[in-house]
VEXDREN-2710 file (C-alpha; in Angstrom, 1 decimal):
% VEXDREN-2710
k/r/px/py/pz
1/MET/96.6/125.0/82.1
2/GLN/100.2/123.6/81.7
3/PRO/100.0/120.5/79.7
4/PHE/101.9/118.3/82.3
5/ARG/99.0/118.8/84.6
6/LEU/96.4/117.4/82.2
7/THR/95.0/113.8/82.4
8/ALA/95.5/111.5/79.5
9/LEU/91.9/111.9/78.6
10/GLU/92.2/115.6/78.5
11/LEU/95.5/115.4/76.4
12/LEU/93.7/113.2/74.0
13/ALA/90.8/115.6/73.8
14/ALA/93.0/118.7/73.2
15/TYR/95.0/116.8/70.5
16/ARG/91.7/115.9/68.6
17/ALA/90.4/119.5/68.9
18/ARG/93.9/120.8/67.8
19/MET/94.1/123.0/70.8
20/LEU/97.3/121.3/71.9
21/SER/100.0/119.3/70.2
22/PRO/101.9/116.2/71.5
23/VAL/105.1/118.3/71.0
24/GLU/103.9/121.0/73.3
25/ALA/102.7/118.4/75.9
26/MET/106.0/116.4/75.8
27/GLU/108.0/119.7/76.1
28/SER/105.9/120.6/79.2
29/VAL/106.5/117.2/80.8
30/ILE/110.3/117.3/80.0
31/ALA/110.5/120.7/81.8
32/ARG/108.6/119.4/84.7
33/VAL/111.0/116.4/85.0
34/ALA/113.9/118.8/84.9
35/ALA/112.5/120.9/87.7
36/PHE/111.5/118.0/90.1
37/GLU/113.6/115.0/89.2
38/PRO/116.7/116.2/91.0
39/HIS/114.8/116.1/94.2
40/ILE/113.0/112.8/93.8
41/ALA/115.0/110.4/91.5
42/ALA/112.0/108.9/90.0
43/THR/113.3/108.1/86.7
44/TRP/116.0/106.2/84.8
45/LEU/116.8/106.1/81.0
46/HIS/115.0/109.5/80.6
47/ALA/115.3/110.2/76.9
48/PRO/113.9/113.6/76.2
49/GLU/115.3/113.9/72.6
50/ARG/113.9/110.6/71.5
51/ALA/110.6/111.5/73.2
52/LEU/110.5/114.8/71.3
53/LYS/111.3/113.1/68.0
54/GLU/108.2/110.6/68.6
55/ALA/106.1/113.6/69.7
56/ARG/106.7/115.3/66.4
57/ALA/105.7/112.0/64.5
58/SER/102.6/111.9/66.6
59/GLU/101.8/115.5/65.9
60/ALA/102.0/114.9/62.2
61/ARG/99.6/111.9/62.5
62/TRP/97.1/114.1/64.6
63/LEU/97.4/116.8/61.9
64/ARG/96.5/114.4/59.3
65/GLY/93.6/112.9/61.5
66/GLU/95.2/109.4/61.7
67/PRO/96.3/108.8/65.3
68/VAL/98.0/105.3/65.3
69/GLY/96.1/104.2/68.5
70/PRO/94.2/105.3/71.5
71/LEU/97.1/106.6/73.3
72/ASP/98.9/108.5/70.4
73/GLY/101.2/111.2/71.8
74/VAL/100.5/110.6/75.5
75/PRO/103.7/110.5/77.8
76/VAL/104.2/107.3/79.7
77/THR/106.8/106.0/82.2
78/VAL/107.5/102.2/82.5
79/LYS/109.0/100.5/85.5
80/ASP/112.6/99.4/85.3
81/ASN/111.6/95.7/85.5
82/ILE/109.5/95.6/82.4
83/HIS/111.6/94.9/79.3
84/THR/111.9/97.7/76.7
85/LYS/113.6/96.8/73.5
86/GLY/117.4/97.7/73.3
87/GLU/117.6/98.8/76.8
88/PRO/118.9/96.9/80.0
89/THR/116.6/95.9/82.8
90/PRO/118.5/96.0/86.0
91/VAL/115.5/95.4/88.3
92/GLY/116.8/97.9/90.7
93/THR/120.0/96.1/91.6
94/ALA/123.8/96.8/90.9
95/ALA/124.4/93.2/90.5
96/SER/122.5/93.1/87.1
97/GLU/124.5/92.3/84.0
98/MET/122.8/95.2/82.2
99/THR/122.1/93.1/78.8
100/PRO/119.8/95.0/76.6
101/ALA/116.4/93.5/76.1
102/GLU/115.6/91.8/72.7
103/ALA/112.0/92.9/72.7
104/ASP/109.5/94.9/74.6
105/ALA/107.5/93.0/77.3
106/PRO/103.9/92.7/76.5
107/PRO/102.7/95.8/78.6
108/ALA/105.4/98.0/77.0
109/ALA/104.6/96.6/73.5
110/ARG/101.0/97.3/73.9
111/LEU/101.5/101.0/75.1
112/ARG/103.9/101.6/72.2
113/GLU/101.6/100.0/69.6
114/ALA/98.9/102.3/71.1
115/GLY/101.0/105.5/70.2
116/ALA/102.2/106.3/73.8
117/ILE/105.4/108.0/74.2
118/LEU/107.6/105.9/76.5
119/PHE/109.9/108.6/77.6
120/ALA/111.4/107.2/80.7
121/LYS/111.9/104.1/82.8
122/THR/111.2/104.5/86.6
123/THR/113.2/103.3/89.5
124/MET/112.6/100.4/91.9
125/PRO/114.4/98.6/94.8
126/ASP/116.6/95.5/94.3
127/TYR/114.7/92.8/92.6
128/GLY/111.3/94.6/93.6
129/MET/111.4/92.9/97.0
130/LEU/110.9/96.0/99.0
131/SER/108.1/98.5/99.4
132/SER/110.7/101.3/99.3
133/GLY/112.6/103.5/97.1
134/LEU/116.0/102.2/98.3
135/SER/118.2/100.7/95.5
136/SER/121.7/99.6/95.0
137/HIS/121.3/100.5/91.4
138/HIS/119.2/103.7/91.4
139/LYS/119.5/106.9/93.4
140/LEU/117.3/107.0/96.4
141/ALA/113.7/107.7/95.2
142/ARG/111.8/110.3/97.5
143/ASN/108.1/111.1/98.1
144/PRO/107.2/114.4/96.3
145/TRP/104.6/115.0/99.1
146/LYS/107.4/115.2/101.7
147/LEU/111.1/114.7/100.4
148/ASP/112.3/113.1/103.6
149/ARG/109.7/110.4/103.1
150/ASN/109.6/107.1/101.0
151/PRO/107.4/106.8/98.1
152/GLY/106.9/103.2/98.7
153/GLY/107.5/100.4/96.3
154/SER/108.4/98.4/94.6
155/SER/106.9/100.8/91.9
156/ALA/108.7/103.5/93.8
157/GLY/109.7/105.7/90.8
158/ALA/106.3/105.2/89.0
159/ALA/104.5/106.7/92.1
160/ALA/106.9/109.4/92.7
161/ALA/106.7/110.4/89.0
162/GLY/103.0/110.2/89.2
163/ALA/102.7/112.6/92.0
164/ALA/105.2/115.0/90.7
165/LEU/103.0/115.2/87.6
166/PHE/105.6/113.7/85.1
167/GLY/102.8/113.0/82.6
168/PRO/99.5/111.2/83.3
169/LEU/100.2/107.4/83.0
170/HIS/102.7/105.3/84.7
171/LEU/103.2/101.5/84.4
172/GLY/104.0/99.5/87.6
173/THR/104.0/95.8/88.7
174/ASP/102.6/94.3/91.9
175/ILE/103.2/90.9/93.7
176/GLY/102.3/91.8/97.2
177/GLY/101.2/95.4/97.0
178/SER/103.9/97.1/94.9
179/ILE/101.3/99.2/92.8
180/ARG/98.9/99.9/95.6
181/LEU/101.2/100.7/98.4
182/PRO/103.2/103.5/96.6
183/ALA/100.0/104.7/95.1
184/GLY/98.5/105.1/98.4
185/TRP/101.5/106.7/100.0
186/CYS/101.9/109.2/97.0
187/GLY/98.0/110.0/96.7
188/LEU/97.6/108.2/93.4
189/VAL/95.1/105.7/91.9
190/GLY/97.0/102.3/91.6
191/LEU/95.1/99.3/90.1
192/LYS/96.2/95.7/90.8
193/PRO/94.1/93.9/87.8
194/THR/92.7/90.4/88.2
195/ALA/95.6/87.9/87.8
196/GLY/96.1/87.2/84.1
197/ARG/94.1/90.2/83.0
198/VAL/97.3/92.0/81.7
199/PRO/99.7/89.9/79.9
200/ILE/103.1/89.9/81.4
201/ASP/106.5/88.1/80.6
202/PRO/107.8/86.5/82.6
203/PRO/104.6/85.6/84.4
204/TYR/104.9/84.5/88.2
205/VAL/102.3/83.6/90.8
206/GLY/100.8/86.7/92.1
207/ARG/102.6/89.0/89.8
208/VAL/100.7/91.6/87.7
209/ALA/101.4/94.8/85.8
210/GLY/98.9/97.8/86.1
211/PRO/98.5/101.4/86.0
212/LEU/99.3/104.3/88.4
213/THR/97.4/107.5/87.5
214/ARG/95.9/110.6/89.1
215/ASP/92.5/109.6/88.6
216/VAL/90.4/106.4/87.9
217/ALA/89.4/107.4/84.3
218/ASP/93.0/107.4/83.2
219/ALA/93.6/104.1/84.9
220/ALA/90.7/102.6/82.9
221/LEU/91.9/104.2/79.7
222/MET/95.4/102.5/80.2
223/MET/93.7/99.2/81.0
224/ALA/91.9/99.1/77.5
225/THR/95.4/98.9/76.0
226/LEU/97.3/96.8/78.7
227/THR/94.7/94.0/78.4
228/LEU/95.1/93.2/74.8
229/PRO/96.4/89.6/74.2
230/ASP/99.9/88.4/74.0
231/ALA/100.8/84.7/73.7
232/ARG/104.0/85.1/75.6
233/ASP/102.1/85.0/78.9
234/TYR/101.0/81.4/79.1
235/THR/99.0/82.1/82.3
236/SER/97.0/85.1/81.0
237/LEU/93.2/85.0/80.8
238/GLU/91.3/84.6/77.5
239/TYR/91.0/88.2/76.1
240/SER/87.7/89.8/76.7
241/ALA/86.8/93.1/75.0
242/LEU/85.6/94.8/78.1
243/ASP/84.0/98.4/78.2
244/TRP/86.7/100.5/79.8
245/THR/84.7/103.6/79.4
246/ILE/84.2/103.8/83.2
247/ARG/81.2/105.6/84.8
248/PRO/80.4/106.0/88.5
249/ALA/78.8/102.9/89.7
250/PRO/75.5/103.3/91.5
251/LEU/76.2/102.6/95.2
252/ASP/72.8/102.3/96.6
253/GLY/72.1/98.8/97.9
254/LEU/75.7/97.6/97.5
255/ARG/76.9/95.2/100.2
256/ILE/80.2/96.6/101.2
257/GLY/82.7/94.8/103.8
258/LEU/84.8/97.0/105.9
259/MET/88.1/95.3/107.0
260/LEU/90.1/97.5/109.5
261/GLU/92.6/94.8/110.7
262/ALA/94.4/92.5/108.4
263/GLY/95.1/89.8/110.8
264/CYS/98.8/90.0/110.1
265/GLY/101.4/92.7/110.2
266/VAL/100.9/95.9/112.1
267/LYS/97.5/97.5/112.9
268/PRO/96.5/100.8/111.2
269/SER/97.5/104.0/112.8
270/ALA/94.8/106.2/114.3
271/GLU/94.9/108.6/111.4
272/VAL/94.7/105.8/108.7
273/ARG/91.9/104.1/110.5
274/ALA/89.8/107.3/110.9
275/ALA/90.3/108.2/107.0
276/VAL/89.0/104.7/106.0
277/GLU/86.2/104.9/108.3
278/ARG/85.2/108.3/107.0
279/ALA/85.3/106.8/103.5
280/ALA/83.0/104.0/104.7
281/ARG/80.6/106.6/106.0
282/ASP/80.7/108.3/102.4
283/PHE/79.7/104.8/101.0
284/GLU/76.9/104.6/103.5
285/ALA/75.6/108.1/102.8
286/ALA/75.4/107.1/99.1
287/GLY/73.1/104.1/100.1
288/ALA/75.6/101.3/100.4
289/ARG/75.3/98.8/103.2
290/VAL/78.6/98.8/105.0
291/GLU/79.3/95.7/107.4
292/PRO/82.4/94.9/109.2
293/LEU/84.5/92.1/107.8
294/ALA/86.9/90.2/110.4
295/PRO/90.4/89.5/109.3
296/PHE/91.0/86.3/107.4
297/LEU/94.8/86.2/107.2
298/THR/97.1/85.1/110.0
299/GLN/100.7/85.9/110.7
300/ALA/101.6/82.4/110.0
301/MET/100.3/82.7/106.5
302/LEU/102.3/85.9/105.9
303/ASP/105.4/84.4/107.4
304/GLY/105.1/81.3/105.4
305/LEU/104.9/83.3/102.1
306/ASP/107.7/85.5/103.3
307/HIS/109.9/82.3/103.9
308/PHE/109.0/81.0/100.4
309/TRP/110.0/84.3/98.8
310/ARG/113.3/84.4/100.9
311/THR/114.1/81.0/99.5
312/ARG/113.5/82.0/96.0
313/ALA/115.7/85.1/96.6
314/LEU/118.4/82.9/98.1
315/ILE/118.6/80.7/95.0
316/ASP/119.0/83.9/92.8
317/MET/121.7/85.3/95.1
318/ASN/123.6/82.0/95.1
319/ALA/123.5/82.1/91.3
320/LEU/125.5/85.3/91.3
321/ALA/129.4/85.6/91.1
322/PRO/130.7/86.7/94.6
323/GLU/131.6/90.2/93.4
324/LYS/128.0/90.6/92.0
325/ARG/126.5/89.2/95.1
326/ALA/128.3/91.8/97.1
327/LEU/126.6/94.6/95.2
328/VAL/123.1/93.6/96.3
329/LEU/121.5/95.9/98.8
330/PRO/122.6/94.6/102.2
331/PHE/119.0/94.3/103.6
332/ILE/118.1/92.1/100.7
333/ARG/121.2/89.9/101.1
334/ASP/120.5/89.6/104.8
335/TRP/116.9/88.7/104.1
336/ALA/117.7/86.0/101.6
337/ASP/120.5/84.6/103.6
338/SER/118.3/84.0/106.5
339/ALA/116.6/81.2/104.4
340/ASP/119.9/79.2/104.3
341/GLY/119.1/76.0/106.2
342/PHE/115.4/76.1/105.7
343/SER/114.3/72.5/105.0
344/GLY/112.4/71.4/101.9
345/GLN/109.4/70.7/104.1
346/HIS/109.6/74.1/105.6
347/VAL/109.8/75.9/102.1
348/PHE/106.9/73.7/100.8
349/ARG/104.9/74.6/103.8
350/GLY/105.5/78.2/103.1
351/PHE/104.6/77.8/99.3
352/SER/101.3/76.1/100.5
353/ARG/100.3/79.3/102.2
354/ILE/99.5/80.7/98.7
355/PRO/96.3/78.6/98.1
356/GLU/95.4/78.9/101.7
357/MET/95.5/82.7/101.4
358/GLN/93.5/82.3/98.1
359/LYS/90.8/80.1/99.8
360/GLU/90.5/82.3/102.8
361/ALA/90.3/85.6/100.8
362/VAL/87.5/84.2/98.4
363/LEU/85.5/82.7/101.3
364/ALA/85.7/85.6/103.5
365/THR/84.7/88.3/100.8
366/GLN/82.3/86.3/98.5
367/ARG/79.1/87.7/100.5
368/PHE/80.1/91.3/99.6
369/ASP/80.0/93.1/96.4
370/PHE/83.2/95.0/97.3
371/VAL/85.6/95.3/100.3
372/LEU/87.0/98.4/101.7
373/SER/90.2/98.6/103.8
374/PRO/93.3/100.7/104.3
375/THR/95.9/100.2/101.5
376/ALA/98.7/100.4/104.2
377/PRO/98.5/100.6/107.9
378/MET/100.8/103.7/108.1
379/THR/101.6/106.8/106.1
380/ALA/104.9/107.1/104.3
381/PHE/107.9/106.2/106.2
382/PRO/111.5/107.8/106.2
383/ALA/113.1/107.8/102.8
384/GLU/116.3/105.9/103.7
385/TRP/114.3/102.9/105.2
386/ALA/114.2/99.7/103.3
387/SER/111.1/98.7/105.3
388/PRO/108.8/100.3/107.8
389/SER/110.1/97.7/110.3
390/ARG/113.8/98.2/109.2
391/ASN/114.3/94.5/110.0
392/PRO/115.1/92.0/107.2
393/LEU/113.6/89.2/109.5
394/ASP/110.3/91.0/109.7
395/PRO/110.2/92.7/106.3
396/PHE/106.6/92.9/105.4
397/PRO/104.6/94.4/108.4
398/HIS/102.7/96.7/105.9
399/ILE/101.5/94.3/103.3
400/GLY/98.7/92.6/105.3
401/PHE/95.9/94.4/103.6
402/THR/97.2/94.1/100.1
403/VAL/99.0/90.7/99.7
404/ALA/95.8/88.6/99.9
405/ALA/94.4/90.0/96.5
406/ASN/97.7/88.9/94.8
407/MET/97.3/85.4/95.9
408/SER/93.5/85.1/95.2
409/GLY/93.9/87.0/92.0
410/GLN/91.2/89.5/92.8
411/PRO/91.3/93.0/91.4
412/ALA/92.2/95.7/93.9
413/ILE/92.6/99.4/93.7
414/SER/94.0/102.2/95.9
415/VAL/92.4/105.5/95.9
416/ASN/93.3/108.4/98.0
417/CYS/90.9/109.1/101.0
418/GLY/92.7/111.8/102.8
419/PHE/95.7/113.2/104.3
420/SER/97.5/112.9/107.6
421/ALA/98.0/115.9/109.9
422/GLU/101.5/116.4/108.3
423/GLY/100.0/116.3/104.8
424/LEU/100.8/112.8/103.9
425/PRO/98.3/110.8/101.5
426/ILE/96.3/107.9/102.9
427/GLY/95.1/105.2/100.6
428/LEU/91.6/103.4/100.6
429/GLN/91.8/99.9/99.0
430/ILE/88.7/98.6/97.3
431/VAL/88.8/95.0/96.5
432/GLY/86.2/93.1/94.1
433/ARG/85.4/89.7/92.9
434/ARG/87.7/88.0/90.5
435/PHE/87.4/89.1/87.0
436/ASP/85.3/92.3/88.1
437/ASP/88.0/94.9/87.2
438/VAL/85.4/97.0/85.6
439/GLY/83.3/96.9/88.7
440/VAL/86.3/97.9/91.0
441/LEU/87.0/100.9/88.7
442/SER/83.4/102.0/88.6
443/VAL/83.1/101.9/92.3
444/ALA/86.4/103.7/92.7
445/ARG/85.1/106.3/90.1
446/ALA/82.0/106.8/92.1
447/TYR/84.0/107.3/95.4
448/GLU/86.0/110.0/93.7
449/GLY/82.6/111.8/93.3
450/ILE/81.4/111.4/96.8
451/ARG/84.6/111.6/98.7
452/SER/84.3/114.0/101.7
453/ALA/88.1/114.1/102.4
454/GLU/89.8/117.4/101.6
455/MET/92.0/116.9/98.5
456/LEU/95.2/118.8/98.5
457/ALA/97.0/120.2/95.5
458/TRP/99.6/118.2/94.0
459/PRO/103.2/118.9/95.3
460/GLU/105.5/121.3/93.6
461/PRO/109.3/121.2/93.3
462/PRO/111.3/123.1/95.9
463/ARG/112.4/126.5/95.1
464/ASP/116.2/126.9/95.1
END
C-alpha cells in the first residue's frame, strides 16, 4: 500500500519493523499533496524540503532504535491559527501583519517534541469565524469528495487535507464546531476534547485544539501527545496520564440519548436524519438503550452568543488601520459591523448565554452515558459560500448541534455515519460527560466496528 494511505499507527509499526522509512512515507505524502493540492487548496507554508530533512533525521533515529518520541517521523499538518516558531500566523485574513511567531504554541510544541514532522500549515477563513473554506488570505479551500462543495470550517484546510490523504494526522481548533463540522462534511473523525484538556495559547472561552484523523485510534494517539502540560495555558486542567490506547467500549446496557433537533438553527435534512437514526439503530442492536432527548438550546441562546461574538469581532475590526480593515472578507466585516450600536446591556446578555448554555447542556444530558446527534443539519454546501445561510445576520444556522459542547466543556466527536445520495459524507456526533474523553473515543471506536453504513473509498485527485 502507498505510504500516504497508512494510518499513523500503521506508519509507526512499519518504522519499528523496518518495513518502511520516514523518508519513504514523507516522499509519498509530498507526491500526494502535489497531485491533489491544486484542486483543494488545503495547505499553506507547505515545506517539502524541510520535511524531507526532518524525515532523514527521523530515519536515522529509527535505524538506531532510538525514536525521539511516540510520533517520530509521522507527517502532521497544523492549522494556520496555531503558532509555529519563525512563521507568521495570518488567522486566515489578508489584514494580518504577518509577524513571525516567536515560539510554537503548546499543541505544535508537543507534536514537534514527539518527533512529528510538521510539514504544512492548513488554511482557514478570516479569524476562524466561518464554517467555510472561504478566506481573504488563502485560496478557496474545496472538499475532496466533491470539488464544488465546501470542506467546512474553520478547520477547513485540515479537513480537506485529511480527506485527501495528506498524511494521517491533522491539528485543528474548535470554538463552536470548527473541528467537528468540517470532519463531518469531509468524512473524518474530529474530536473536540474536554475544555482545558489540551493546553492552548491564547486560551479563550469555548476554544480548544484537537485532532482530525481518518479513524478513532489515530485521534487517540494524537491526544496522548496533545494533552501534555504547558504552563502558558492558565485555564488548562491539571494533567492526567490517561490511557489513550483506545479499545471498543462495550455498548450493552449503555443509556444513550438521541437528539434529532437542536432547538436552534435549521432542522436536519431528511438524509442527515435518516443516517443518524440508522446509527442509533446500530447502537440498539449492540445492546445500548437509546432514548429520545429533547432539544435544550433556544434560538435566543444562539443569537445572544452570536451577538457577543459580533461585538468581539467589531472591537478587533476597529483596531485595524482603514486600509487593513478593507482587506477583511466582506461577510466578516458586515457581520461585525452589525454589532455597532449594541448597548452594553445587550452585549452582557449575549455573553450571559454562555453559562446558560452550559447549565442546560449539563442538565439535559446528565442522565445519559452518551448523546448522539447529527454533527451538522445538512451536507456540504457550495464551495464559494461563506455560510449555509449566505447571510451575515444569520451566520450560524448549522452549529446548533455542536456549539453547546463548547460552552459546557463536554468532549464531543464526529464520526462518519454514511453518505448522501450524491456521495457527500454525513457526520454522527457523540457527546460525553465532561472529562470523559477516553469514554467518548472508546464509544466512537466501538461504533466504527458496528457501523452499518456503507463506507466509500477516500476521494482521488481529478485526472487531467
